[in-house]
C-alpha positions as CSV (number, residue, x, y, z in Angstrom):
1,X,123.6,-47.4,-125.8
2,X,122.2,-46.0,-128.8
3,X,118.3,-45.1,-128.7
4,X,117.3,-47.0,-131.9
5,X,118.9,-50.2,-130.5
6,X,117.0,-49.4,-127.2
7,X,114.0,-48.6,-129.6
8,X,114.1,-51.7,-131.8
9,X,115.1,-54.2,-128.5
10,X,111.8,-53.0,-127.1
11,X,109.6,-53.2,-130.0
12,X,111.2,-56.8,-130.5
13,X,110.0,-58.0,-126.7
14,X,106.3,-56.1,-127.2
15,X,105.7,-57.8,-130.3
16,X,106.1,-61.2,-128.8
17,X,103.8,-60.4,-125.6
18,X,101.5,-58.8,-128.4
19,X,101.7,-61.8,-130.6
20,X,101.3,-64.3,-127.8
21,X,98.0,-61.8,-126.5
22,X,96.9,-62.6,-129.4
23,X,97.4,-66.1,-129.9
24,X,95.9,-67.3,-126.5
25,X,94.1,-63.8,-124.9
26,X,92.3,-62.5,-127.9
27,X,90.4,-65.5,-129.2
28,X,88.4,-65.3,-125.8
29,X,87.0,-61.5,-126.9
30,X,86.9,-62.0,-131.1
31,X,85.8,-64.8,-132.5
32,X,86.8,-63.4,-136.4
33,X,89.4,-65.6,-138.1
34,X,90.3,-62.8,-140.4
35,X,90.7,-59.9,-137.3
36,X,93.2,-62.4,-135.4
37,X,95.0,-62.9,-138.8
38,X,95.1,-59.5,-139.3
39,X,96.3,-59.1,-135.2
40,X,98.9,-61.8,-136.1
41,X,100.2,-60.2,-139.3
42,X,100.6,-57.1,-137.6
43,X,102.5,-58.7,-135.1
44,X,105.0,-60.5,-137.2
45,X,105.7,-57.2,-139.3
46,X,106.6,-55.7,-135.7
47,X,108.9,-58.5,-134.8
48,X,110.6,-58.6,-138.3
49,X,111.2,-54.8,-138.4
50,X,112.3,-54.8,-134.8
51,X,114.5,-57.1,-135.7
52,X,116.2,-55.1,-138.7
53,X,116.0,-51.9,-136.7
54,X,118.1,-53.3,-134.1
55,X,120.6,-54.5,-136.0
56,X,120.9,-51.4,-138.5
57,X,122.0,-49.9,-135.1
58,X,124.6,-51.7,-135.1
59,X,125.9,-52.1,-138.4
60,X,124.6,-48.8,-139.7
61,X,124.3,-46.3,-136.9
62,X,124.7,-43.2,-139.1
63,X,121.7,-44.2,-141.5
64,X,119.1,-42.2,-138.7
65,X,116.7,-42.1,-142.2
66,X,116.3,-45.7,-142.2
67,X,115.7,-46.5,-138.6
68,X,113.4,-43.3,-138.3
69,X,111.4,-44.6,-141.0
70,X,111.3,-48.3,-139.3
71,X,110.3,-46.7,-136.2
72,X,107.3,-44.7,-137.7
73,X,106.3,-47.4,-139.8
74,X,105.8,-50.1,-137.1
75,X,104.0,-47.9,-134.9
76,X,101.3,-46.8,-137.5
77,X,101.2,-50.0,-139.5
78,X,101.2,-52.1,-136.7
79,X,100.0,-50.2,-134.5
80,X,96.7,-49.1,-136.0
81,X,95.9,-52.7,-137.0
82,X,96.2,-53.5,-133.0
83,X,93.7,-50.7,-132.5
84,X,91.3,-51.6,-135.2
85,X,91.1,-55.1,-134.6
86,X,90.3,-54.0,-130.9
87,X,87.2,-51.6,-131.6
88,X,86.9,-51.2,-135.8
89,X,84.4,-48.3,-134.8
90,X,86.4,-46.6,-132.7
91,X,89.5,-46.5,-134.2
92,X,88.2,-46.3,-137.7
93,X,90.0,-42.9,-138.4
94,X,93.5,-44.8,-138.5
95,X,92.4,-46.7,-141.8
96,X,94.3,-44.4,-143.6
97,X,97.3,-44.9,-140.9
98,X,98.3,-48.6,-142.1
99,X,99.1,-48.2,-145.4
100,X,101.1,-44.7,-144.8
101,X,103.3,-47.1,-141.9
102,X,103.7,-49.8,-145.3
103,X,105.0,-47.2,-147.1
104,X,107.3,-46.2,-144.4
105,X,108.3,-49.6,-143.8
106,X,109.1,-49.7,-147.4
107,X,110.7,-46.7,-147.5
108,X,113.1,-48.1,-144.9
109,X,114.3,-50.7,-146.3
110,X,115.1,-48.2,-149.7
111,X,116.9,-45.8,-147.2
112,X,118.7,-49.0,-145.9
113,X,120.2,-50.1,-149.1
114,X,120.7,-46.5,-150.7
115,X,122.3,-45.2,-147.7
116,X,123.1,-48.0,-145.4
117,X,126.7,-48.8,-145.8
118,X,127.5,-51.4,-143.0
119,X,130.5,-49.4,-140.4
120,X,134.1,-50.6,-141.3
121,X,132.8,-51.1,-145.6
122,X,134.7,-48.7,-147.9
123,X,132.7,-48.0,-151.3
124,X,134.3,-49.6,-154.3
């Protein structure tokens, strides 16, 4: 089984669990609607990009640059937001990591566009 397939599917499963926790369990701990919305955004971006990562691992397995960027981007973008929502004071040093993760996600899409030709497709 290709490693990025496994990573994508595990990120997908965890995004559903984390999103459900944010929608149900986190409301007991955090009352700020903006923080809850941030949590939801992080879970949504993680889910979308885990689907893209899983798809890319099948149709463009040679494009490890794009898949690596998606993995790094999800980890940094969503991961930093989760921790900042849970305890902004303790994890304030992660503030700059969030936009860096976003840049990795964007770069992953660009790498997929530039370098990602699906297996079996011929260049014209």
